[in-house]
C-alpha positions in Angstrom: 56.7 122.7 108.5 59.5 120.1 108.7 62.8 121.0 107.1 65.7 118.5 106.8 68.7 120.5 105.4 71.8 118.3 105.4 74.9 118.7 107.5 78.6 118.1 108.2 78.3 115.1 110.3 81.3 114.1 112.5 82.3 110.5 112.5 84.6 110.0 115.5 87.0 107.0 115.8 88.8 106.3 119.1 92.1 104.4 119.5 90.3 101.3 120.9 88.0 100.9 117.9 88.2 98.0 115.5 90.2 99.8 112.9 89.2 97.7 109.9 85.5 97.9 110.7 85.8 101.7 111.3 87.7 102.3 108.0 85.1 100.3 106.0 82.0 102.0 107.6 83.6 105.4 107.4 84.1 104.8 103.7 80.5 103.8 103.3 79.3 106.7 105.5 81.0 109.2 103.1 81.0 107.7 99.7 77.5 106.2 99.6 75.5 107.7 96.7 78.6 109.5 95.4 78.7 111.5 98.7 75.3 112.9 97.9 73.7 112.0 101.2 72.2 114.4 103.8 73.7 112.6 106.7 77.0 111.6 105.1 79.8 111.1 107.6 81.7 114.0 106.0 84.0 115.0 108.9 86.1 112.1 110.0 87.9 112.6 113.3 90.4 109.9 114.3 92.3 109.7 117.6 96.1 110.3 117.3 97.1 106.7 118.4 95.7 105.1 115.2 95.6 108.2 113.0 98.4 107.4 110.6 97.4 103.7 110.2 93.8 104.7 109.7 94.6 107.3 107.0 96.7 104.7 105.2 93.9 102.2 105.2 91.3 104.7 104.3 93.4 105.9 101.3 93.8 102.3 100.1 90.1 101.7 100.4 89.4 104.8 98.3 91.9 103.7 95.7 90.1 100.4 95.3 86.6 102.0 94.9 85.1 101.1 91.5 83.8 104.1 89.5 81.9 104.0 86.3 78.5 103.5 84.6 76.0 102.9 87.4 74.3 100.2 85.3 77.5 98.2 85.4 79.0 96.5 88.5 80.5 99.5 90.2 80.4 101.3 93.5 80.2 104.9 92.3 78.5 106.7 89.5 78.4 110.3 88.5 77.4 113.4 90.5 73.8 114.4 90.0 74.4 117.2 87.4 77.1 119.5 86.0 76.6 122.2 88.6 77.3 119.8 91.5 80.2 118.2 89.6 81.9 121.6 89.3 81.0 122.5 92.9 82.7 119.3 94.2 85.9 120.0 92.1 86.0 123.5 93.5 85.9 122.2 97.0 88.7 119.9 96.2 90.8 122.8 94.8 90.0 124.7 98.0 91.3 121.9 100.2 94.6 121.8 98.2 94.9 125.6 98.3 94.4 125.7 102.0 97.1 123.1 102.7 95.3 119.9 103.4 97.1 116.7 102.4 95.6 115.2 99.3 96.1 111.5 99.6 94.2 110.2 96.6 91.9 111.4 93.9 91.4 115.1 93.5 90.2 115.4 89.9 87.5 114.3 87.4 87.2 110.6 86.5 87.2 109.6 82.8 86.7 111.9 79.8 82.9 112.2 79.8 80.1 112.6 82.3 80.1 114.2 85.7 82.4 111.7 87.5 84.7 112.7 90.3 87.6 110.5 91.6 87.1 109.1 95.1 89.2 111.7 97.1 90.8 111.6 100.5 92.3 114.5 102.4 94.2 114.2 105.7 95.8 116.8 108.0 92.7 118.9 107.8 92.2 121.8 110.2 88.9 123.1 111.6 89.1 126.4 109.8 89.4 124.9 106.3 86.4 125.2 103.9 86.3 121.5 103.3 85.9 120.9 107.1 83.2 123.6 107.6 81.0 123.3 104.6 78.9 120.5 103.2 80.6 119.2 100.0 77.9 116.7 98.9 80.4 114.7 96.9 83.0 111.9 97.2 85.5 113.8 99.3 86.6 112.3 102.6 88.0 114.7 105.1 90.2 113.2 107.9 91.2 115.1 111.1 93.3 114.1 114.1 92.3 114.6 117.8 93.9 113.8 121.2 91.3 113.7 123.9 87.6 113.0 124.4 86.7 116.5 125.6 88.6 118.1 122.8 86.8 116.1 120.1 83.4 116.9 121.6 84.1 120.6 121.7 85.5 120.6 118.1 82.7 118.4 116.7 80.1 120.7 118.2 81.8 123.7 116.7 79.7 123.2 113.7 76.9 125.1 111.9 75.1 121.8 111.4 73.7 119.1 113.6 72.0 116.3 111.6 73.9 113.2 112.5 77.2 111.9 114.1 78.8 108.6 114.9 81.3 107.2 117.4 83.5 104.1 117.0 84.8 102.7 120.3 84.8 99.5 122.4 84.3 101.5 125.6 80.6 101.7 126.6 81.3 104.7 128.8 83.0 106.6 126.0 80.1 105.8 123.6 77.5 107.0 126.1 79.4 110.2 127.0 79.8 111.1 123.3 76.2 110.3 122.4 75.0 112.5 125.2 77.4 115.3 124.4 77.1 115.8 120.6 74.5 118.2 119.4 73.2 116.0 116.7 69.8 114.6 115.9 71.1 111.0 115.5 74.3 109.5 117.0 75.3 106.1 115.8 77.6 103.8 117.8 79.9 101.4 115.8 77.6 101.7 112.7 76.3 104.3 110.3 73.0 105.0 108.5 71.2 102.6 110.7 67.8 104.1 110.2 64.5 102.7 111.5 60.9 103.9 110.8 60.3 103.9 114.6 63.1 106.3 115.4 62.7 110.1 114.7 65.2 111.6 112.3 66.2 115.3 112.0 68.7 117.8 113.0 69.7 120.8 115.1 71.0 124.3 114.0 71.3 124.7 110.2 70.4 121.1 109.7 66.7 122.0 109.9 63.7 121.8 112.1 61.1 119.1 112.9 61.5 115.4 112.7 60.7 112.7 110.2 59.8 109.1 111.1 58.7 107.8 114.5 55.8 109.2 116.5 57.3 112.7 116.2 57.0 112.4 112.4 53.2 112.4 112.6 53.1 115.9 114.1 53.6 117.6 110.7 50.4 115.9 109.5 48.4 116.7 112.7 46.1 119.6 113.2 45.1 120.5 116.8 
């Protein structure tokens, strides 16, 4: 049996990263498919030296996101159904109630359908519901960190372990983070770079077994 069960994948951005590239790829990592992606980069952790600037740029990018009929030229359509639509809005309400800083969005979009505004929260603490649980919607959660060891410990303090990413120009940092995070896939300066040759799957509540690659054949093999 192979089970792939989603996650709360940390996307870590260090001070030395190319900030514009990191902002755009972090936006893609979260908002792709209306945030309804198993390995969405749904826990964004940014080092304190660029945190304020990053949050400003991420907010502006979310404001510019085009929402509407998916058959038109837009970036974001509706959530999959009414249940998920209300679930996402309830998570947004939880973030506001627990004291996260709502930068943009936070409500339904339009007057019909299951559309949710692209939403960005900053100043999110580890104990908040929007940081701990998988939202599966267009809600970007941004946290601040100081040191490498701190962010590794906090990122691993997670019920899930499907994917993660690190953005840095330091090869040593990238290698250390990749080896330290308890996640099935760790991307470096990219996101959702999937290949048929590389096994995909997670740790902890993110499931068991692997898809793709040689390991993916085991579920179809009888010994």
